[in-house]
C-alpha positions, 0 to 999 in steps of 0.5 A, spaced: 566 731 130 559 732 133 561 739 136 564 741 129 557 739 126 553 743 131 557 749 129 556 748 122 549 747 123 549 754 127 553 757 122 548 755 116 542 757 120 545 764 121 547 765 114 540 763 112 537 768 117 541 774 115 539 772 107 532 773 110 533 780 113 536 782 107 531 780 102 525 783 106 520 778 108 515 783 111 510 784 105 503 785 105 497 785 101 498 792 099 505 791 097 502 785 093 497 789 089 502 794 088 506 789 084 501 787 080 499 794 078 507 796 076 507 790 072 501 793 068 503 800 067 506 802 061 512 806 060 510 813 060 505 812 066 511 808 070 516 814 069 510 819 071 509 815 077 516 815 079 517 822 078 511 824 082 513 819 088 520 822 088 523 815 085 518 810 089 513 806 085 506 803 087 509 798 091 514 802 095 508 807 097 503 802 097 502 803 105 503 811 105 496 812 107 496 808 113 503 811 115 500 818 114 494 817 119 498 819 125 499 826 121 492 826 118 487 823 122 482 825 119 483 820 113 481 814 117 474 814 115 476 814 108 478 807 108 471 804 109 464 805 106 458 801 110 453 797 107 446 796 110 444 789 113 441 786 109 445 788 103 440 789 097 445 789 091 447 796 091 452 800 095 449 807 097 453 813 099 448 816 104 449 820 111 448 813 114 453 809 110 458 815 108 457 821 113 459 828 110 462 824 104 467 821 108 468 814 106 472 810 101 467 811 095 467 818 095 474 819 097 476 815 091 472 820 086 475 826 090 483 824 089 481 821 082 478 828 080 484 832 083 490 827 079 486 827 073 489 834 072 487 839 066 479 839 066 479 845 061 476 840 055 469 838 055 471 831 054 476 831 061 470 835 065 465 829 063 470 824 066 470 828 073 467 824 079 464 830 083 465 827 090 461 829 096 468 829 100 470 835 103 477 835 106 479 839 112 486 841 108 488 840 100 492 834 099 498 835 093 497 831 087 502 826 089 498 825 095 492 824 091 495 819 087 498 815 093 491 815 096 488 812 090 494 806 090 492 805 097 484 806 097 483 802 090 487 796 094 482 797 100 476 797 096 478 790 094 479 787 101 471 786 101 470 788 109 472 795 107 465 795 104 462 790 110 456 791 115 456 797 120 452 793 125 458 788 126 464 794 125 466 791 118 467 784 121 471 786 127 465 784 132 464 777 128 469 772 131 472 766 127 476 760 130 482 758 126 483 751 124 490 751 129 485 753 135 486 761 135 481 766 135 481 772 131 475 777 128 473 776 121 476 783 119 483 781 122 482 774 118 481 778 111 486 784 112 492 780 115 492 773 118 491 769 111 496 773 108 501 772 114 500 765 114 501 764 107 507 768 107 509 763 113 507 756 111 507 757 103 513 762 102 515 758 095 508 760 093 508 768 095 515 769 092 514 765 086 512 771 082 504 770 082 503 778 083 503 780 076 498 782 071 499 775 067 495 772 073 489 776 072 483 773 067 485 777 060 478 778 058 475 781 065 481 785 065 480 788 058 472 789 059 474 793 066 479 797 061 473 798 056 468 800 061 473 805 065 474 809 059 467 809 056 464 811 063 469 811 069 463 813 074 459 806 072 466 802 072 467 805 079 460 803 082 460 796 079 467 795 082 464 797 089 458 793 088 461 787 086 466 787 092 460 789 097 456 783 094 463 779 095 463 780 102 456 778 103 456 771 098 463 769 100 465 772 107 459 773 111 457 767 108 461 760 108 462 759 100 463 752 101 456 750 105 452 756 104 451 757 112 451 765 114 456 767 119 453 769 126 454 777 126 457 780 133 457 773 136 460 771 143 462 764 140 467 764 135 465 761 128 469 755 127 473 754 121 475 748 118 481 747 113 477 747 107 474 754 108 481 757 110 484 754 104 478 757 100 478 764 103 486 764 102 484 762 094 479 768 094 484 773 097 489 772 092 484 773 087 482 779 090 489 782 090 490 780 083 484 784 081 485 790 085 492 791 082 489 790 075 484 796 076 489 800 080 493 800 073 487 802 069 486 808 073 494 810 074 495 809 066 488 813 065 491 819 069 499 818 068 498 817 060 494 824 059 497 830 057 496 833 063 500 828 067 507 832 067 503 838 070 502 834 076 506 836 082 510 832 087 511 833 095 506 831 100 502 834 106 505 830 111 512 833 112 517 831 114 515 824 110 512 819 115 518 815 118 520 808 115 519 805 122 512 808 124 507 803 126 502 801 121 495 799 124 493 793 119 486 793 122 487 800 119 481 803 124 482 804 131 487 801 136 487 794 134 492 788 136 497 785 131 500 792 129 507 790 127 513 795 125 515 795 117 522 794 115 526 800 113 526 801 106 532 805 105 539 805 102 542 806 108 538 800 111 540 796 106 547 797 106 547 796 114 544 789 113 549 787 107 555 789 112 552 785 118 551 779 113 558 780 111 560 780 118 556 774 119 559 770 113 566 772 115 566 770 122 563 764 120 568 762 115 573 763 120 570 759 125 569 754 120 577 753 118 579 754 125 575 748 127 577 744 121 584 745 122 583 743 130 580 737 127 586 735 122 591 736 128 586 731 132 586 726 127 593 725 125 596 722 119 589 718 119 585 724 118 583 728 112 577 733 111 572 731 116 565 729 112 560 734 112 562 741 112 558 747 110 556 747 103 555 754 100 552 752 094 547 748 098 546 754 102 545 758 096 540 753 093 536 753 099 535 761 099 533 760 092 528 755 093 525 760 099 525 766 094 522 762 088 
């Protein structure tokens, strides 16, 4: 009986593991931003986006700009803009913080101008950002939109507007409550997200990545400002994130203590600070998604949107199993492979699931019959057994 019980436990675990594989748990911050954005796109904008991205959306192409870096290495600096130390409440794009216009702020302006389309009307020309960025090669309209989806997300990871002196937080070390050490940048770029997915899966999969999670009045204010003066709105968003980095990341928001930059001895985090940062990070994700939607609706609702062309300068399209550098700049540890997100991969995983379930059921019935034969007349079905409803309920709880 104990052997049967052990077999049943193994089968249950195997089935649950396959369910996890099929459902895909390797979600990151950019995908979460994309989910919020998609929940706020109107029907016309959503249709135009899927046309441009050839059937994909802001979730599926959220990490495109990082996947494409190996093919277009000149794009790496476009994910950051440095701020001077100490920060003086205004982020300035100059030759120090944004050499030759190759930085996050100017890149968003450039790709917006291209994606906005027809500028023959005076009202359209007035909305141009007029970026100082000069790319070595022109990008397609679809790639401009892909960059915007990714870069607006990067803007709201505040250390993308971090200090140059500590390499955007990479040279400032922190010690996690569990005892391991990482950089401040890695902490905010992926460590908190990974830990949240692992430790609080019920929360991560609960459907929080929707526009309903954003403060309504703030969202409406952002929309109003963007449509009135998009350049002023973009400057406001950048300055806000740079100030956020100063007040809530480079400074302990619970104690007011300033983190030592370029420290050899890691700054020790307590559980309360870790929890506070996790809360603040999810708020940034929601805000990033809301603002991504504002920009995409502006671009894709216009009469010029149908004239935007699909395609990509990266040909062939980046392979689905390409490594994404979560640090996004230079060779950093902690790279991981993204799951394949294609129909063939999904069919393969479903086939594997069917095989595992089939083998499991077969083994279960064989072991049950053997138990009955040993039990003789006094037998009946052994207690326990695989309760498929319980497995399904467990799966539902993980997803919810």
